[in-house]
KELOKE-87697 format. One record per residue (C-alpha): residue number from 1; residue in one letter; chain; x, y negated, z. Coordinates in steps of 0.001 Angstrom, whole numbers, plus 500000, padded with zeros to 6 digits. Layout:
BEGIN
(NUM "A" "A" (X Y Z))
...
END
This chain:
BEGIN
(1 "X" "A" (963516 706812 763187))
(2 "X" "A" (964781 705401 766435))
(3 "X" "A" (968493 705286 767176))
(4 "X" "A" (969365 706977 770450))
(5 "X" "A" (967205 709991 771183))
(6 "X" "A" (966001 710605 774710))
(7 "X" "A" (964316 713643 776169))
(8 "X" "A" (963030 713551 779742))
(9 "X" "A" (963779 716644 781791))
(10 "X" "A" (961505 716375 784808))
(11 "X" "A" (962229 718611 787779))
(12 "X" "A" (958507 719000 788434))
(13 "X" "A" (957210 722481 787615))
(14 "X" "A" (954072 722238 785465))
(15 "X" "A" (952072 724610 783304))
(16 "X" "A" (951671 723861 779600))
(17 "X" "A" (953183 721524 777039))
(18 "X" "A" (950427 718909 777383))
(19 "X" "A" (950977 718585 781112))
(20 "X" "A" (954762 718523 780620))
(21 "X" "A" (954453 715538 778286))
(22 "X" "A" (952339 713741 780882))
(23 "X" "A" (954908 714369 783618))
(24 "X" "A" (957795 713323 781360))
(25 "X" "A" (956081 710050 780476))
(26 "X" "A" (955177 709211 784077))
(27 "X" "A" (958698 710151 785192))
(28 "X" "A" (960208 707631 782747))
(29 "X" "A" (959726 704036 783999))
(30 "X" "A" (958326 701629 781410))
(31 "X" "A" (957454 698295 783014))
(32 "X" "A" (956373 695773 780377))
(33 "X" "A" (959413 694725 778380))
(34 "X" "A" (961348 697869 779308))
(35 "X" "A" (959444 700521 777347))
(36 "X" "A" (962250 701843 775104))
(37 "X" "A" (963228 704986 777042))
(38 "X" "A" (959612 706047 777437))
(39 "X" "A" (958989 705337 773744))
(40 "X" "A" (961837 707726 772923))
(41 "X" "A" (960150 710463 774972))
(42 "X" "A" (957169 710132 772634))
(43 "X" "A" (959405 710096 769557))
(44 "X" "A" (961025 713354 770681))
(45 "X" "A" (957616 714942 771233))
(46 "X" "A" (956400 714106 767726))
(47 "X" "A" (959704 715129 766124))
(48 "X" "A" (959505 718500 767873))
(49 "X" "A" (956172 718992 766085))
(50 "X" "A" (957523 717944 762682))
(51 "X" "A" (955617 714693 762588))
(52 "X" "A" (956911 711541 760911))
(53 "X" "A" (957577 709033 763703))
(54 "X" "A" (959528 705847 764310))
(55 "X" "A" (959804 702879 766667))
(56 "X" "A" (958803 699663 764899))
(57 "X" "A" (960107 696112 765306))
(58 "X" "A" (957804 695419 768240))
(59 "X" "A" (958796 698620 770058))
(60 "X" "A" (955628 700555 769207))
(61 "X" "A" (955810 704298 768514))
(62 "X" "A" (954233 704920 765097))
(63 "X" "A" (953230 708421 763960))
(64 "X" "A" (950983 707907 760915))
(65 "X" "A" (948884 710719 759511))
(66 "X" "A" (945172 710973 758670))
(67 "X" "A" (943722 707477 759177))
(68 "X" "A" (940220 708869 759542))
(69 "X" "A" (940907 708113 763183))
(70 "X" "A" (943695 706215 764947))
(71 "X" "A" (944523 707338 768478))
(72 "X" "A" (946345 704610 770401))
(73 "X" "A" (947243 703696 773969))
(74 "X" "A" (949882 701605 775710))
(75 "X" "A" (953307 702659 776933))
(76 "X" "A" (953970 699872 779419))
(77 "X" "A" (952965 699721 783084))
(78 "X" "A" (952865 697091 785777))
(79 "X" "A" (955714 697171 788326))
(80 "X" "A" (955522 699506 791308))
(81 "X" "A" (957656 702351 792584))
(82 "X" "A" (955439 705343 793351))
(83 "X" "A" (957367 708632 793775))
(84 "X" "A" (956439 710991 790940))
(85 "X" "A" (955113 714229 792378))
(86 "X" "A" (952271 716717 792070))
(87 "X" "A" (950304 716936 795285))
(88 "X" "A" (948210 719916 796239))
(89 "X" "A" (944462 719534 796210))
(90 "X" "A" (942874 717926 799263))
(91 "X" "A" (939305 717060 800182))
(92 "X" "A" (937885 718940 797235))
(93 "X" "A" (940080 717203 794640))
(94 "X" "A" (942137 719030 792032))
(95 "X" "A" (945931 718957 792016))
(96 "X" "A" (947023 715470 791011))
(97 "X" "A" (950077 713799 789504))
(98 "X" "A" (951150 710731 791473))
(99 "X" "A" (953245 707972 789930))
(100 "X" "A" (953060 704505 788454))
(101 "X" "A" (951220 704654 785153))
(102 "X" "A" (949653 708074 785707))
(103 "X" "A" (946235 706433 785267))
(104 "X" "A" (947044 703169 783488))
(105 "X" "A" (947728 704337 780928))
(106 "X" "A" (950117 707272 780578))
(107 "X" "A" (947354 709780 781211))
(108 "X" "A" (945412 708440 778202))
(109 "X" "A" (948672 707952 776273))
(110 "X" "A" (949772 711572 776730))
(111 "X" "A" (946281 712892 775942))
(112 "X" "A" (946212 710832 772722))
(113 "X" "A" (949634 712109 771661))
(114 "X" "A" (948679 715751 772262))
(115 "X" "A" (945387 715362 770396))
(116 "X" "A" (947154 713642 767476))
(117 "X" "A" (949608 716547 767141))
(118 "X" "A" (946874 719170 767407))
(119 "X" "A" (944472 717545 764934))
(120 "X" "A" (946674 715628 762497))
(121 "X" "A" (945264 712234 763484))
(122 "X" "A" (947320 709043 763355))
(123 "X" "A" (948912 707820 766591))
(124 "X" "A" (950428 704595 767895))
(125 "X" "A" (951842 703990 771362))
(126 "X" "A" (951933 700219 771838))
(127 "X" "A" (953982 697976 774108))
(128 "X" "A" (953186 694901 776147))
(129 "X" "A" (949484 695529 776821))
(130 "X" "A" (949809 694531 780464))
(131 "X" "A" (951178 691067 779635))
(132 "X" "A" (950274 689734 776183))
(133 "X" "A" (949261 692692 773956))
(134 "X" "A" (952257 691945 771736))
(135 "X" "A" (952378 695547 770504))
(136 "X" "A" (948705 695587 769547))
(137 "X" "A" (948957 692166 767897))
(138 "X" "A" (951970 693288 765871))
(139 "X" "A" (950149 696445 764822))
(140 "X" "A" (947146 694635 763328))
(141 "X" "A" (949428 692196 761512))
(142 "X" "A" (951744 694902 760180))
(143 "X" "A" (949173 697400 758908))
(144 "X" "A" (947965 696949 755353))
(145 "X" "A" (944403 698013 756219))
(146 "X" "A" (942205 699080 759086))
(147 "X" "A" (941775 702747 760012))
(148 "X" "A" (938355 704316 759604))
(149 "X" "A" (937919 704500 763393))
(150 "X" "A" (939896 703633 766524))
(151 "X" "A" (940060 705452 769844))
(152 "X" "A" (941880 703236 772325))
(153 "X" "A" (943361 704835 775421))
(154 "X" "A" (942506 703433 778850))
(155 "X" "A" (941145 705214 781938))
(156 "X" "A" (937397 705721 781731))
(157 "X" "A" (937120 709073 783507))
(158 "X" "A" (936887 712079 781230))
(159 "X" "A" (933090 711729 781047))
(160 "X" "A" (933145 707960 780422))
(161 "X" "A" (933070 706110 777097))
(162 "X" "A" (933966 702408 777242))
(163 "X" "A" (932167 700307 774640))
(164 "X" "A" (932754 696770 775861))
(165 "X" "A" (935297 694427 777421))
(166 "X" "A" (935119 690815 778391))
(167 "X" "A" (937460 688378 776666))
(168 "X" "A" (940123 686187 778243))
(169 "X" "A" (941402 682638 778126))
(170 "X" "A" (944479 681724 780160))
(171 "X" "A" (946353 678479 780491))
(172 "X" "A" (948312 676033 782617))
(173 "X" "A" (946648 672905 784011))
(174 "X" "A" (948975 669907 784435))
(175 "X" "A" (948226 666632 786238))
(176 "X" "A" (950431 663684 787261))
(177 "X" "A" (949732 660674 789456))
(178 "X" "A" (951771 657801 790868))
(179 "X" "A" (953212 658407 794306))
(180 "X" "A" (951779 656438 797198))
(181 "X" "A" (951119 656504 800895))
(182 "X" "A" (948805 659308 801996))
(183 "X" "A" (946561 656748 803713))
(184 "X" "A" (945441 655439 800317))
(185 "X" "A" (941955 656586 799206))
(186 "X" "A" (942802 657312 795560))
(187 "X" "A" (943186 660931 794508))
(188 "X" "A" (946655 662211 793841))
(189 "X" "A" (947432 664923 791269))
(190 "X" "A" (946968 667730 793791))
(191 "X" "A" (943478 666469 794616))
(192 "X" "A" (942720 666112 790905))
(193 "X" "A" (943664 669740 790354))
(194 "X" "A" (941466 670900 793216))
(195 "X" "A" (938542 668744 792033))
(196 "X" "A" (938828 669981 788452))
(197 "X" "A" (938901 673621 789442))
(198 "X" "A" (935996 673185 791867))
(199 "X" "A" (933937 671740 789008))
(200 "X" "A" (934858 674644 786725))
(201 "X" "A" (933891 677205 789365))
(202 "X" "A" (930587 675428 790012))
(203 "X" "A" (929826 675330 786279))
(204 "X" "A" (930157 679081 785949))
(205 "X" "A" (928564 680044 789261))
(206 "X" "A" (925658 682468 788850))
(207 "X" "A" (923126 684301 790943))
(208 "X" "A" (924480 687430 792597))
(209 "X" "A" (922040 689621 790668))
(210 "X" "A" (923688 688824 787328))
(211 "X" "A" (926026 691611 786224))
(212 "X" "A" (929729 690720 786419))
(213 "X" "A" (930157 691787 782786))
(214 "X" "A" (927719 689045 781742))
(215 "X" "A" (929427 686254 783703))
(216 "X" "A" (932393 683974 783171))
(217 "X" "A" (934798 684761 785994))
(218 "X" "A" (937197 681905 786755))
(219 "X" "A" (940350 682645 788740))
(220 "X" "A" (943381 680488 789595))
(221 "X" "A" (946485 682700 789749))
(222 "X" "A" (949124 680193 790845))
(223 "X" "A" (949230 676555 791993))
(224 "X" "A" (952142 674231 792695))
(225 "X" "A" (952219 670554 793538))
(226 "X" "A" (953914 667699 795348))
(227 "X" "A" (956308 664807 794923))
(228 "X" "A" (958680 664882 791987))
(229 "X" "A" (962410 664917 792712))
(230 "X" "A" (962702 661180 792093))
(231 "X" "A" (959866 660483 794535))
(232 "X" "A" (957948 658341 792042))
(233 "X" "A" (955149 660724 791060))
(234 "X" "A" (952973 663539 792311))
(235 "X" "A" (952596 666522 790000))
(236 "X" "A" (950320 669544 790120))
(237 "X" "A" (950264 672651 787957))
(238 "X" "A" (947777 675506 788120))
(239 "X" "A" (947782 678809 786233))
(240 "X" "A" (944195 679793 785435))
(241 "X" "A" (942360 682686 783819))
(242 "X" "A" (938741 682888 782728))
(243 "X" "A" (937058 686122 781627))
(244 "X" "A" (934585 685662 778793))
(245 "X" "A" (931380 687732 778403))
(246 "X" "A" (930150 688868 774956))
(247 "X" "A" (927414 686229 775076))
(248 "X" "A" (930116 683533 774692))
(249 "X" "A" (933407 683050 772893))
(250 "X" "A" (936734 681650 774022))
(251 "X" "A" (936281 678265 772324))
(252 "X" "A" (933001 677692 774158))
(253 "X" "A" (934629 678425 777512))
(254 "X" "A" (937581 676157 776722))
(255 "X" "A" (935267 673322 775677))
(256 "X" "A" (933330 673580 778936))
(257 "X" "A" (936421 673640 781143))
(258 "X" "A" (938042 670733 779313))
(259 "X" "A" (934868 668724 779748))
(260 "X" "A" (935751 668297 783436))
(261 "X" "A" (939284 667008 782812))
(262 "X" "A" (940287 663432 783532))
(263 "X" "A" (941868 661511 780676))
(264 "X" "A" (945431 662098 781888))
(265 "X" "A" (944996 665801 782706))
(266 "X" "A" (945735 668621 780307))
(267 "X" "A" (945400 672396 780013))
(268 "X" "A" (947924 674173 777813))
(269 "X" "A" (946065 677272 776632))
(270 "X" "A" (948470 680141 776010))
(271 "X" "A" (946266 683210 775613))
(272 "X" "A" (942879 683697 773951))
(273 "X" "A" (941230 687081 773439))
(274 "X" "A" (937642 687399 772274))
(275 "X" "A" (935176 689730 774050))
(276 "X" "A" (934061 692945 772373))
(277 "X" "A" (930900 695049 772597))
(278 "X" "A" (930524 698102 770369))
(279 "X" "A" (927293 699904 769511))
(280 "X" "A" (926622 703248 771217))
(281 "X" "A" (925173 704506 767915))
(282 "X" "A" (928384 704684 765865))
(283 "X" "A" (929754 708008 764641))
(284 "X" "A" (932628 707658 767126))
(285 "X" "A" (930381 707127 770136))
(286 "X" "A" (928099 709975 769086))
(287 "X" "A" (931086 712293 768617))
(288 "X" "A" (932258 711528 772150))
(289 "X" "A" (928869 712157 773709))
(290 "X" "A" (928653 715515 771956))
(291 "X" "A" (932213 716520 772864))
(292 "X" "A" (931797 715610 776532))
(293 "X" "A" (928613 717666 776755))
(294 "X" "A" (930327 720537 774964))
(295 "X" "A" (933109 720422 777588))
(296 "X" "A" (930540 720590 780384))
(297 "X" "A" (930235 716923 781263))
(298 "X" "A" (927557 714249 781432))
(299 "X" "A" (928522 711290 779187))
(300 "X" "A" (928490 707784 780688))
(301 "X" "A" (928569 704561 778670))
(302 "X" "A" (930742 701895 780291))
(303 "X" "A" (931404 698164 780050))
(304 "X" "A" (934624 696866 781600))
(305 "X" "A" (935026 693463 783209))
(306 "X" "A" (938682 693204 782182))
(307 "X" "A" (940339 693019 778774))
(308 "X" "A" (942235 695599 776708))
(309 "X" "A" (943907 696078 773339))
(310 "X" "A" (940508 697082 771961))
(311 "X" "A" (939650 693367 772052))
(312 "X" "A" (942654 692685 769814))
(313 "X" "A" (941767 695451 767358))
(314 "X" "A" (938113 694444 767184))
(315 "X" "A" (939047 690875 766201))
(316 "X" "A" (940918 692106 763114))
(317 "X" "A" (939519 695503 762146))
(318 "X" "A" (935922 696013 761052))
(319 "X" "A" (935574 699652 762077))
(320 "X" "A" (933883 701582 764903))
(321 "X" "A" (935932 702031 768053))
(322 "X" "A" (935682 703129 771650))
(323 "X" "A" (938051 703253 774602))
(324 "X" "A" (938536 706580 776356))
(325 "X" "A" (940935 708327 778703))
(326 "X" "A" (941305 710333 781897))
(327 "X" "A" (941642 708670 785279))
(328 "X" "A" (939793 706540 787803))
(329 "X" "A" (940176 702901 786743))
(330 "X" "A" (939860 701835 790392))
(331 "X" "A" (943406 703212 790738))
(332 "X" "A" (944818 700905 788027))
(333 "X" "A" (947890 699109 789427))
(334 "X" "A" (947160 700549 792882))
(335 "X" "A" (949794 701856 795344))
(336 "X" "A" (948043 705253 795376))
(337 "X" "A" (947777 705666 791591))
(338 "X" "A" (947287 709323 790694))
(339 "X" "A" (945579 711476 788078))
(340 "X" "A" (943863 714817 788628))
(341 "X" "A" (945426 717323 786256))
(342 "X" "A" (942173 719174 785566))
(343 "X" "A" (940620 715898 784423))
(344 "X" "A" (943580 715292 782133))
(345 "X" "A" (943124 718766 780617))
(346 "X" "A" (939440 718132 779955))
(347 "X" "A" (940177 714769 778322))
(348 "X" "A" (942640 716420 775929))
(349 "X" "A" (939944 718929 774971))
(350 "X" "A" (937415 716149 774403))
(351 "X" "A" (939844 714125 772277))
(352 "X" "A" (940747 717117 770139))
(353 "X" "A" (937065 717884 769545))
(354 "X" "A" (936260 714263 768657))
(355 "X" "A" (939251 713787 766354))
(356 "X" "A" (938569 717063 764545))
(357 "X" "A" (934931 716095 763996))
(358 "X" "A" (935757 712600 762730))
(359 "X" "A" (938503 713824 760410))
(360 "X" "A" (936124 716345 758861))
(361 "X" "A" (933404 713785 758098))
END
């Protein structure tokens, strides 16, 4: 069990225990690295329903039960102060809960927790997904065996079933050159960095008709350069990320990018996550399609251009899995992040139906 217990008491008036959990989670800030208080909200919820639960060494909330299916989502959010409130319906929308994390991914997280309590499925709320997936990585290392099936929580819309994600490689490029007058024709380190990245972008350039999911997307996220403090050298560093489609793997992408390096240049790779693409014909995917139809929806199969903890699980666990959860993923990390409450309710119903079906098989 965790040490200090924490129960959120939101001032927002909501109907139903499932919605109250959602509001409590969104009302408790949990930026990556600061998830403890929000984790304790989940612990209190499971304890109130007489479920075994604890916070592990990584900070994950673990509530083991029937491993016929593992329901899991992440507790952490990106930074951003969005006042937590329920706004009345406008422009044909249902009432919605506004707040950082309402979509990514406390809506899916709360729905998973409710479904786990109602069906007796196993549950894990993981930390650090938004930065390095440290919670998910710890989970696969700490468990003795894989579950029979995994349902990972990320926003897909209540009618959407996500089967694939691109992978990721991220690193820091470093180049150094001797200082010299700017009238000299030789490249300095800043020019070397620009030339290297231009070659990488050209290598992975594709026709516009090719789906983004099938491409390598190369993005610099930060660049610094200039004279060193002693004035004797020019240095350049560049933080880079490349998304990897299922047709390739991370080592292939690294080999290609390093092929354009000069002898003195280096890239220190610090994150590698393989792509994942699951079959739509697994028992899990079929159960979702049936449950969505039963709830009055039209199932949609999705592929995401980003990366999630499902990539981490798929590398280590040989079992069927999908990603599912309420919310419009276009609102991930956005200043207007909000989740329609009716959609959240329907996702809980779908998850309960799916988990019940899988646990009975």
